[in-house]
LUMKOLLO-517634 format. One record per residue (C-alpha): residue in one letter; residue number from 1; x, y, z. Coordinates in Angstrom, 3 decimals. Each point is the difference from the previous one (the first is absolute). Layout:
<kegus>
+------+------+----------+----------+----------+
: resn : resi :        X :        Y :        Z :
+------+------+----------+----------+----------+
:    a :  NUM :        X :        Y :        Z :
...
+------+------+----------+----------+----------+
</kegus>
This chain:
<kegus>
+------+------+----------+----------+----------+
: resn : resi :        X :        Y :        Z :
+------+------+----------+----------+----------+
:    x :    1 :   21.718 :  -57.202 :    5.189 :
:    x :    2 :    2.718 :    0.043 :   -2.432 :
:    x :    3 :   -0.366 :    3.141 :   -1.985 :
:    x :    4 :    0.742 :   -0.260 :   -3.922 :
:    x :    5 :    2.197 :    2.463 :   -2.159 :
:    x :    6 :   -1.139 :    0.815 :   -3.337 :
:    x :    7 :    3.429 :   -1.699 :   -1.462 :
:    x :    8 :   -1.167 :   -3.763 :    1.467 :
:    x :    9 :   -3.278 :    0.344 :   -1.831 :
:    x :   10 :    1.761 :    1.060 :   -3.254 :
:    x :   11 :    2.580 :   -3.006 :    0.549 :
:    x :   12 :   -2.948 :   -2.264 :    0.240 :
:    x :   13 :   -1.896 :    1.371 :   -3.003 :
:    x :   14 :    3.504 :   -0.484 :   -1.739 :
:    x :   15 :    0.353 :   -3.401 :    0.881 :
:    x :   16 :   -3.691 :   -0.747 :   -1.564 :
:    x :   17 :    0.546 :    1.730 :   -2.921 :
:    x :   18 :    3.126 :   -2.188 :   -0.958 :
:    x :   19 :   -1.876 :   -3.330 :    0.932 :
:    x :   20 :   -2.988 :    1.408 :   -2.672 :
:    x :   21 :    2.283 :    1.212 :   -2.567 :
:    x :   22 :    2.991 :   -2.647 :    0.167 :
:    x :   23 :    2.667 :    3.358 :   -0.472 :
:    x :   24 :    0.986 :    2.648 :    1.699 :
:    x :   25 :   -0.173 :    1.899 :   -3.124 :
:    x :   26 :   -3.449 :   -0.967 :   -0.709 :
:    x :   27 :   -1.293 :    0.698 :    3.785 :
:    x :   28 :    1.474 :    3.194 :   -0.668 :
:    x :   29 :   -1.976 :    0.845 :   -2.518 :
:    x :   30 :   -3.041 :   -1.400 :    2.092 :
:    x :   31 :    0.820 :    2.132 :    2.730 :
:    x :   32 :    1.081 :    3.304 :   -2.552 :
:    x :   33 :    3.363 :   -0.759 :    1.990 :
:    x :   34 :    3.843 :   -0.446 :   -1.474 :
:    x :   35 :    1.178 :   -3.503 :    0.133 :
:    x :   36 :    2.982 :    1.164 :    1.798 :
:    x :   37 :   -2.956 :    1.647 :    3.375 :
:    x :   38 :   -2.171 :   -3.454 :   -0.190 :
:    x :   39 :    3.662 :   -2.332 :    0.194 :
:    x :   40 :    1.078 :    2.711 :    2.993 :
:    x :   41 :   -3.315 :   -0.267 :    1.438 :
:    x :   42 :    0.339 :   -3.971 :   -0.040 :
:    x :   43 :    3.309 :    0.153 :    1.417 :
:    x :   44 :   -0.918 :    2.516 :    2.963 :
:    x :   45 :   -2.631 :   -2.644 :    0.828 :
:    x :   46 :    2.535 :   -2.745 :   -0.031 :
:    x :   47 :    2.354 :    1.362 :    2.250 :
:    x :   48 :   -2.726 :    0.993 :    2.401 :
:    x :   49 :   -1.022 :   -3.385 :    0.000 :
:    x :   50 :    3.195 :   -1.708 :    0.058 :
:    x :   51 :   -1.651 :   -2.768 :   -2.811 :
:    x :   52 :    0.964 :    0.155 :   -3.718 :
:    x :   53 :   -3.603 :    0.614 :   -1.801 :
:    x :   54 :    0.984 :   -0.250 :   -3.890 :
:    x :   55 :    3.087 :   -1.845 :   -1.597 :
:    x :   56 :    1.813 :    2.404 :   -2.636 :
:    x :   57 :    1.942 :   -0.948 :   -2.952 :
:    x :   58 :    1.070 :    1.927 :   -2.793 :
:    x :   59 :   -2.674 :   -1.340 :   -2.216 :
:    x :   60 :   -3.121 :   -0.680 :    2.237 :
:    x :   61 :   -1.334 :    0.461 :    3.648 :
:    x :   62 :   -1.638 :   -2.878 :    2.212 :
:    x :   63 :   -1.820 :    0.430 :    3.066 :
:    x :   64 :    0.571 :   -2.109 :    2.535 :
:    x :   65 :   -2.407 :   -1.943 :    2.356 :
:    x :   66 :    0.856 :    2.329 :    2.519 :
:    x :   67 :   -0.999 :    2.918 :   -2.119 :
:    x :   68 :   -3.132 :   -1.679 :   -1.479 :
:    x :   69 :   -1.468 :   -0.729 :    3.222 :
:    x :   70 :    0.692 :    3.930 :    0.853 :
:    x :   71 :   -1.628 :    1.325 :   -2.975 :
:    x :   72 :   -3.175 :   -2.094 :    0.303 :
:    x :   73 :   -0.288 :    1.050 :    3.699 :
:    x :   74 :    0.791 :    3.271 :   -0.957 :
:    x :   75 :   -2.587 :    0.050 :   -2.717 :
:    x :   76 :   -2.689 :   -1.264 :    2.785 :
:    x :   77 :    0.679 :    2.446 :    2.265 :
:    x :   78 :   -0.162 :    2.937 :   -2.520 :
:    x :   79 :   -3.322 :   -1.315 :   -0.730 :
:    x :   80 :   -1.493 :   -0.071 :    3.059 :
:    x :   81 :    1.172 :    4.049 :    0.494 :
:    x :   82 :   -1.888 :    0.559 :   -3.706 :
:    x :   83 :   -2.865 :   -1.994 :    1.632 :
:    x :   84 :   -0.261 :    2.285 :    3.022 :
:    x :   85 :    0.405 :    2.826 :   -1.766 :
:    x :   86 :   -2.847 :   -0.521 :   -2.468 :
:    x :   87 :   -2.254 :   -1.362 :    2.873 :
:    x :   88 :    0.647 :    3.237 :    1.803 :
:    x :   89 :   -0.646 :    2.223 :   -3.682 :
:    x :   90 :   -3.181 :   -2.116 :   -0.257 :
:    x :   91 :   -1.665 :    2.254 :    2.404 :
:    x :   92 :    0.411 :    2.754 :   -2.425 :
:    x :   93 :   -3.081 :    1.458 :   -1.466 :
:    x :   94 :    1.507 :    0.560 :   -3.001 :
:    x :   95 :    1.557 :   -2.623 :   -2.350 :
:    x :   96 :    3.859 :    0.947 :   -0.803 :
:    x :   97 :    3.215 :   -1.869 :   -0.319 :
:    x :   98 :    1.298 :   -2.534 :   -2.551 :
:    x :   99 :   -1.926 :   -2.979 :   -1.822 :
:    x :  100 :    2.223 :   -2.548 :   -1.871 :
:    x :  101 :   -2.109 :   -1.841 :   -2.780 :
:    x :  102 :    0.984 :   -3.245 :   -2.327 :
:    x :  103 :   -2.239 :   -0.764 :   -2.455 :
:    x :  104 :   -0.442 :   -2.430 :   -3.064 :
:    x :  105 :    1.534 :    2.082 :   -3.067 :
:    x :  106 :   -2.578 :   -0.208 :   -2.497 :
:    x :  107 :   -2.508 :   -0.182 :    2.416 :
:    x :  108 :    0.746 :    2.907 :    2.109 :
:    x :  109 :    0.444 :    2.169 :   -3.151 :
:    x :  110 :   -3.534 :   -0.833 :   -1.449 :
:    x :  111 :   -1.925 :    0.207 :    3.248 :
:    x :  112 :    1.876 :    1.967 :    2.470 :
:    x :  113 :    2.223 :    2.391 :   -0.770 :
:    x :  114 :   -3.045 :    1.905 :   -2.032 :
:    x :  115 :   -1.671 :    0.209 :    2.994 :
:    x :  116 :    2.719 :    0.756 :    2.624 :
:    x :  117 :   -0.294 :    3.590 :   -0.204 :
:    x :  118 :   -2.981 :    0.213 :    1.673 :
:    x :  119 :    1.349 :   -1.864 :    2.691 :
:    x :  120 :    2.505 :    2.080 :    0.226 :
:    x :  121 :   -2.129 :    3.420 :   -0.309 :
:    x :  122 :   -2.032 :   -1.424 :    3.059 :
:    x :  123 :    3.100 :   -0.362 :    1.916 :
:    x :  124 :    1.959 :    2.929 :   -0.339 :
:    x :  125 :    2.652 :   -0.831 :    2.719 :
:    x :  126 :    0.758 :   -2.959 :   -1.317 :
:    x :  127 :    2.613 :   -1.634 :   -2.173 :
:    x :  128 :    0.216 :   -3.506 :   -2.180 :
:    x :  129 :    2.337 :   -1.423 :   -1.949 :
:    x :  130 :   -1.060 :   -2.950 :   -2.128 :
:    x :  131 :    1.639 :   -2.390 :   -1.950 :
:    x :  132 :   -1.161 :   -1.923 :   -2.816 :
:    x :  133 :    1.152 :   -3.493 :   -0.295 :
:    x :  134 :   -0.808 :   -3.055 :   -1.172 :
:    x :  135 :    1.611 :   -2.181 :    2.665 :
:    x :  136 :   -0.558 :   -0.500 :    3.436 :
:    x :  137 :    1.765 :    2.373 :    2.606 :
:    x :  138 :    1.113 :   -0.893 :    3.303 :
:    x :  139 :   -2.259 :    2.281 :    1.854 :
:    x :  140 :    2.291 :   -0.144 :    3.318 :
:    x :  141 :    3.131 :   -0.289 :   -1.775 :
:    x :  142 :   -0.293 :    2.518 :   -2.189 :
:    x :  143 :   -1.982 :    2.608 :    1.992 :
:    x :  144 :   -3.502 :    0.215 :   -1.384 :
:    x :  145 :   -2.925 :    1.014 :    2.111 :
:    x :  146 :   -2.290 :   -1.823 :   -2.589 :
:    x :  147 :   -0.766 :   -1.855 :   -3.292 :
:    x :  148 :   -2.727 :   -1.080 :   -2.118 :
:    x :  149 :    0.772 :   -3.681 :   -1.093 :
:    x :  150 :   -1.893 :   -2.211 :   -2.628 :
:    x :  151 :   -0.504 :   -3.282 :    0.019 :
:    x :  152 :    0.589 :   -2.516 :    2.903 :
:    x :  153 :    1.465 :    0.830 :    3.282 :
:    x :  154 :    2.293 :   -2.180 :    1.777 :
:    x :  155 :    2.041 :    2.431 :    2.050 :
:    x :  156 :   -0.978 :   -0.387 :    4.011 :
:    x :  157 :    1.947 :    3.245 :    0.741 :
:    x :  158 :   -2.658 :    2.196 :   -1.623 :
:    x :  159 :   -3.392 :    1.131 :    0.802 :
:    x :  160 :   -2.469 :   -0.215 :   -2.909 :
:    x :  161 :   -2.862 :    1.701 :   -0.897 :
:    x :  162 :   -2.159 :   -1.445 :   -2.973 :
:    x :  163 :   -0.792 :    2.836 :   -2.214 :
:    x :  164 :   -1.754 :   -2.324 :   -2.609 :
:    x :  165 :    0.028 :   -3.266 :   -1.865 :
:    x :  166 :    2.393 :   -0.353 :   -2.521 :
:    x :  167 :   -0.971 :   -1.707 :   -3.434 :
:    x :  168 :    2.128 :   -1.182 :   -3.235 :
:    x :  169 :   -2.067 :   -0.158 :   -3.159 :
:    x :  170 :    1.077 :   -1.092 :   -3.556 :
:    x :  171 :   -0.264 :    2.333 :   -2.630 :
:    x :  172 :    1.001 :    0.847 :   -3.643 :
:    x :  173 :   -0.433 :    2.598 :   -2.639 :
:    x :  174 :   -2.577 :   -0.919 :   -2.780 :
:    x :  175 :    2.188 :    0.016 :   -2.922 :
:    x :  176 :    2.041 :   -3.048 :    2.160 :
:    x :  177 :   -3.231 :   -1.904 :    0.126 :
:    x :  178 :   -1.045 :    0.330 :   -3.605 :
:    x :  179 :    3.127 :   -1.319 :   -1.035 :
:    x :  180 :    0.621 :   -2.876 :    2.562 :
:    x :  181 :   -3.506 :   -0.585 :    1.015 :
:    x :  182 :   -1.731 :    0.474 :    3.576 :
:    x :  183 :    1.096 :   -3.024 :    2.638 :
:    x :  184 :   -2.937 :   -1.519 :    1.216 :
:    x :  185 :    1.750 :   -2.028 :    3.010 :
:    x :  186 :    3.419 :    0.072 :    1.949 :
:    x :  187 :    1.723 :   -2.387 :   -2.241 :
:    x :  188 :   -0.545 :    2.262 :   -2.859 :
:    x :  189 :    2.699 :    2.477 :    1.500 :
:    x :  190 :    2.573 :   -2.833 :   -0.638 :
:    x :  191 :   -0.842 :    0.966 :   -4.002 :
:    x :  192 :    0.509 :    3.709 :    0.460 :
:    x :  193 :    2.486 :    2.830 :    0.553 :
:    x :  194 :    0.063 :    0.773 :    3.704 :
:    x :  195 :    1.417 :    3.107 :    1.369 :
:    x :  196 :    2.349 :   -1.436 :    2.703 :
:    x :  197 :   -0.244 :    2.270 :    3.511 :
:    x :  198 :    3.161 :   -1.708 :    1.756 :
:    x :  199 :   -0.780 :    1.403 :    3.260 :
:    x :  200 :   -3.126 :   -1.912 :    0.011 :
:    x :  201 :    0.360 :   -2.581 :    2.691 :
:    x :  202 :   -0.994 :   -2.917 :   -1.866 :
:    x :  203 :    2.193 :    1.096 :   -2.861 :
:    x :  204 :    0.266 :   -1.534 :   -2.908 :
:    x :  205 :   -3.230 :   -1.696 :    1.061 :
:    x :  206 :   -3.424 :    1.640 :   -0.011 :
:    x :  207 :   -2.302 :   -1.557 :    2.782 :
:    x :  208 :   -3.327 :    1.129 :   -1.186 :
:    x :  209 :   -3.314 :   -0.686 :    2.080 :
:    x :  210 :   -3.843 :    0.431 :   -0.214 :
:    x :  211 :   -2.686 :   -1.514 :    2.241 :
:    x :  212 :    0.039 :   -3.253 :   -1.124 :
:    x :  213 :    3.848 :   -0.437 :    0.574 :
:    x :  214 :    3.751 :    0.878 :   -1.502 :
:    x :  215 :    2.361 :   -1.033 :   -2.651 :
:    x :  216 :    3.618 :    0.370 :   -0.097 :
:    x :  217 :    1.587 :    0.774 :   -3.649 :
:    x :  218 :    3.172 :    0.866 :   -1.044 :
:    x :  219 :   -0.065 :    3.297 :   -2.003 :
:    x :  220 :    3.036 :    0.952 :   -2.737 :
:    x :  221 :   -0.197 :    3.071 :   -2.414 :
:    x :  222 :    2.738 :    2.828 :   -1.875 :
:    x :  223 :   -0.216 :    2.250 :    2.812 :
:    x :  224 :    0.968 :   -0.273 :    4.165 :
:    x :  225 :    0.477 :    2.709 :    2.440 :
:    x :  226 :    0.158 :    1.015 :    3.668 :
:    x :  227 :   -2.320 :    3.228 :   -1.350 :
:    x :  228 :   -3.379 :   -0.122 :   -0.079 :
:    x :  229 :   -0.320 :    2.781 :   -1.919 :
:    x :  230 :    1.767 :   -0.779 :   -2.768 :
:    x :  231 :   -1.748 :   -3.351 :   -0.339 :
:    x :  232 :   -2.940 :    1.754 :   -0.262 :
:    x :  233 :    1.248 :    2.122 :   -2.836 :
:    x :  234 :    0.767 :   -2.999 :   -1.705 :
:    x :  235 :   -2.843 :   -1.485 :    0.531 :
:    x :  236 :   -2.262 :    2.835 :   -1.300 :
:    x :  237 :    2.301 :   -0.090 :   -2.733 :
:    x :  238 :   -1.098 :   -3.509 :   -1.018 :
:    x :  239 :    3.351 :   -1.737 :    0.961 :
:    x :  240 :   -2.006 :   -2.600 :    2.480 :
:    x :  241 :   -2.031 :   -0.613 :    2.838 :
:    x :  242 :    0.499 :    1.497 :    3.455 :
:    x :  243 :   -0.642 :   -1.527 :    3.192 :
:    x :  244 :   -0.384 :    3.658 :    2.371 :
:    x :  245 :   -1.633 :    1.516 :    2.543 :
:    x :  246 :   -3.437 :    1.923 :   -0.418 :
:    x :  247 :    1.907 :    2.850 :    0.915 :
:    x :  248 :    1.958 :    0.118 :   -2.782 :
:    x :  249 :   -1.954 :   -1.289 :   -2.907 :
:    x :  250 :   -3.436 :    1.359 :    1.174 :
:    x :  251 :    0.482 :    3.382 :   -1.965 :
:    x :  252 :    1.028 :   -1.413 :   -3.328 :
:    x :  253 :   -3.018 :   -2.587 :   -0.030 :
:    x :  254 :   -2.146 :    3.163 :    0.643 :
:    x :  255 :    1.333 :    1.237 :   -2.877 :
:    x :  256 :   -0.264 :   -2.779 :   -2.110 :
:    x :  257 :    3.797 :   -0.054 :   -0.316 :
:    x :  258 :   -0.209 :   -3.648 :    1.579 :
:    x :  259 :   -2.492 :   -3.073 :    0.333 :
:    x :  260 :   -0.474 :   -2.498 :    2.722 :
:    x :  261 :    1.162 :   -3.315 :   -0.401 :
:    x :  262 :   -1.496 :   -2.854 :    2.051 :
:    x :  263 :   -2.130 :    2.894 :    1.303 :
:    x :  264 :   -1.557 :   -2.816 :    2.918 :
:    x :  265 :    3.603 :   -1.337 :    1.155 :
:    x :  266 :    2.765 :    2.311 :    1.960 :
:    x :  267 :    3.774 :   -0.368 :    0.569 :
:    x :  268 :    1.669 :   -0.457 :    3.207 :
:    x :  269 :   -3.046 :    1.626 :    1.523 :
:    x :  270 :    0.403 :   -0.805 :    3.816 :
:    x :  271 :    1.791 :    3.296 :    0.773 :
:    x :  272 :   -0.624 :    3.397 :    0.744 :
:    x :  273 :    1.214 :    3.829 :    0.213 :
:    x :  274 :    1.055 :    0.653 :    3.703 :
:    x :  275 :    1.004 :    3.235 :    1.764 :
:    x :  276 :    2.970 :   -1.218 :    2.177 :
:    x :  277 :    2.405 :    1.158 :    2.999 :
:    x :  278 :    2.588 :   -1.080 :    2.402 :
:    x :  279 :   -1.480 :   -2.005 :    2.666 :
:    x :  280 :    2.217 :    0.953 :    2.838 :
:    x :  281 :   -0.424 :    3.735 :   -0.894 :
:    x :  282 :   -2.325 :    2.334 :    1.727 :
:    x :  283 :   -3.060 :    1.324 :   -2.557 :
:    x :  284 :    0.991 :    3.633 :   -0.286 :
:    x :  285 :   -2.472 :    2.505 :   -0.976 :
:    x :  286 :    1.802 :    0.782 :   -2.962 :
:    x :  287 :   -0.811 :   -3.881 :   -0.638 :
:    x :  288 :   -3.651 :    0.115 :    1.068 :
:    x :  289 :   -0.795 :    2.570 :   -2.471 :
:    x :  290 :    1.240 :   -1.189 :   -2.840 :
:    x :  291 :   -1.348 :   -3.237 :    0.919 :
:    x :  292 :   -3.724 :    1.375 :   -0.169 :
:    x :  293 :    0.788 :    2.126 :   -3.074 :
:    x :  294 :    1.326 :   -3.338 :   -1.847 :
:    x :  295 :   -3.032 :   -2.007 :    1.341 :
:    x :  296 :   -2.591 :    2.693 :   -1.018 :
:    x :  297 :    1.383 :    0.101 :   -3.888 :
:    x :  298 :   -0.972 :   -4.004 :   -0.193 :
:    x :  299 :   -3.094 :   -0.204 :    2.433 :
:    x :  300 :   -1.481 :    2.894 :   -2.244 :
:    x :  301 :    0.071 :   -2.470 :   -3.125 :
:    x :  302 :    2.424 :   -2.057 :   -1.803 :
:    x :  303 :    1.499 :    3.180 :   -1.728 :
:    x :  304 :    1.134 :   -2.076 :   -2.691 :
:    x :  305 :   -3.434 :   -1.050 :   -0.641 :
:    x :  306 :   -1.336 :    3.557 :    0.411 :
:    x :  307 :    1.575 :    1.177 :   -2.737 :
:    x :  308 :    2.653 :   -0.778 :   -2.838 :
:    x :  309 :    3.731 :    0.846 :    1.135 :
:    x :  310 :    1.483 :    2.383 :   -1.903 :
+------+------+----------+----------+----------+
</kegus>
């Protein structure tokens, strides 16, 4: 059986980092090494294999086809090794290791971050890295163990567990409704100021549905944003009508800052809140522990309907 020197593994990791980050400098930062060290490791790999892996110019580096194939195959090989280690450690009686998570930024700050210390207290030998981002992350390519996702899922490379349904509702401040009137039908929204969430799948149209059918209206307003929390504040200040998840609006409704608008209708309601993980990965003990914990949060009762968010 062929034996591997540690330097060979370092060379492969350097190549993968260059592919992921596009330059020796960025790869060096990711690996906490100087860019010249990364360059020398790639050069050593090229000399050992006798093939050009990186094209270098004074302005840029470009990975060759051979380099791209080797990087991907090496990445898969390293993943297999990591899975073998995870499979072995999963038999441990105490959960340990590191768990890297991605959660939607506003949702995560409101409903995951406040409860996360209880998870860490329960598993003192487990460390967690949690990234808050509104965009969908590449679980495999960016090295995440799991993520929470809201809406519809189209990625076949993940394993998903639906935690609960996700409903988007319409709300406005009482002052806004007193000033501009209460919409009685979806078509009335075309004459109102609506707060536009640019990450909505149907943007700038709102697809509304109820027990009798569905209608689509194109809305306009004085403010649009990719951040739900910013739109919520604008809605509470009377700037317009917001269409957002109940997890975001329920606290403001409970406190009287917002009122439901067209309460029998929901907006883009065919989604859910999911816990997902890469399908190619073995389910580690750390992931299993987090899965049980986060599932318990939502199965014990929808938190945003149990009490207003602070």
